[in-house]
C-alpha positions in Angstrom: -16.5 18.5 4.9 -16.3 21.3 2.4 -18.4 19.6 -0.2 -15.7 18.8 -2.8 -17.1 15.5 -3.6 -20.9 16.2 -3.5 -21.0 16.4 -7.3 -19.4 13.4 -9.1 -16.5 14.4 -11.3 -13.8 12.6 -13.3 -10.2 12.5 -12.4 -7.2 10.9 -14.0 -5.5 8.8 -11.2 -2.8 6.3 -10.8 -3.4 3.3 -8.5 -0.9 0.8 -7.1 -1.9 -2.5 -5.6 0.6 -3.9 -3.2 0.0 -7.4 -2.0 1.7 -9.8 0.4 3.2 -12.8 -1.4 2.4 -16.3 0.1 -0.1 -14.8 2.6 -1.9 -18.2 3.1 1.4 -19.9 3.9 2.3 -17.2 6.4 -1.1 -17.3 8.0 -1.0 -21.0 8.4 2.5 -21.0 9.8 2.1 -18.0 12.2 -1.5 -18.4 13.2 -4.1 -15.7 13.0 -2.9 -13.5 15.8 0.8 -13.4 14.9 -0.1 -13.1 11.2 -2.3 -10.1 11.9 0.4 -8.5 14.0 2.9 -9.0 11.1 0.4 -7.4 8.7 0.0 -4.5 11.1 3.8 -4.0 11.2 4.0 -4.1 7.4 1.3 -1.6 7.1 3.0 0.7 9.6 6.2 0.4 7.4 4.3 1.3 4.3 3.8 4.8 5.8 7.1 5.7 4.1 5.2 6.1 0.8 3.8 9.5 1.9 7.3 10.9 1.0 6.3 10.0 -2.6 3.0 11.9 -2.4 1.0 8.7 -2.2 -2.4 8.6 -0.6 -3.3 5.3 1.0 -6.7 4.6 -0.5 -7.6 1.5 1.4 -6.4 -1.7 3.1 -8.0 -4.9 1.9 -6.8 -7.9 3.8 -3.1 -8.2 3.1 -3.2 -5.6 0.3 -2.7 -1.9 0.3 -4.1 0.3 -2.5 -2.2 3.6 -3.1 -3.3 6.4 -5.3 -2.0 9.6 -6.8 -3.4 12.3 -8.9 -1.8 11.7 -12.3 0.8 14.5 -12.4 1.8 13.8 -8.7 2.4 10.2 -9.4 4.5 10.8 -12.4 6.5 13.6 -10.8 10.0 12.3 -9.9 8.6 8.8 -10.6 6.7 8.9 -7.3 4.4 6.0 -8.3 7.4 3.7 -8.9 9.7 5.0 -6.1 6.9 4.5 -3.5 7.1 0.7 -4.0 10.9 0.6 -3.8 11.0 2.9 -0.8 8.5 0.5 0.9 10.6 -2.6 -0.1 13.8 -0.9 1.1 12.1 -0.1 4.5 11.1 -3.8 4.8 14.6 -5.0 3.8 16.1 -2.7 6.5 14.0 -4.6 9.0 14.7 -8.1 7.9 16.2 -9.0 11.2 13.2 -7.7 13.1 10.8 -9.7 11.0 12.9 -12.8 11.3 13.3 -12.5 15.1 9.6 -11.6 15.7 7.8 -13.7 13.1 10.4 -16.2 11.8 9.6 -14.9 8.3 10.5 -12.0 6.0 7.5 -10.6 4.2 7.7 -10.0 0.5 5.3 -7.9 -1.5 4.4 -7.7 -5.2 2.8 -4.7 -6.9 0.8 -3.7 -9.9 0.1 -0.3 -11.3 -2.8 1.0 -13.4 -4.0 4.5 -14.4 -7.0 6.0 -16.0 -10.1 8.1 -15.5 -12.1 7.4 -12.3 -15.2 9.1 -11.0 -14.9 10.6 -7.5 -17.9 11.3 -5.4 -19.1 11.1 -1.8 -21.7 8.4 -1.0 -23.7 9.1 2.1 
């Protein structure tokens, strides 16, 4: 709590929205408990994106929102490589997901960038 966000300020940021495909189908097939466990596993696997300087902004249901300061996201294509690193991690665990949940989760992503206002709301 050093007060960095007490005064609103503008930043140029990149956001990536990563969303589970066919989530309703998976939830109906697995039931709420198993579906929630699968989402937890997927969200644990998404931790690989820290290697791409990504910040996990928030989790919303079956979606994860990543963010980067503009130059950090563009450096070495971090904002693109983060998605592929996550997908490669999931692909390396196909057998685990099939054995545990009888399904292999697939995710889609969208990217946007622009000026956002950052501030602390208390």
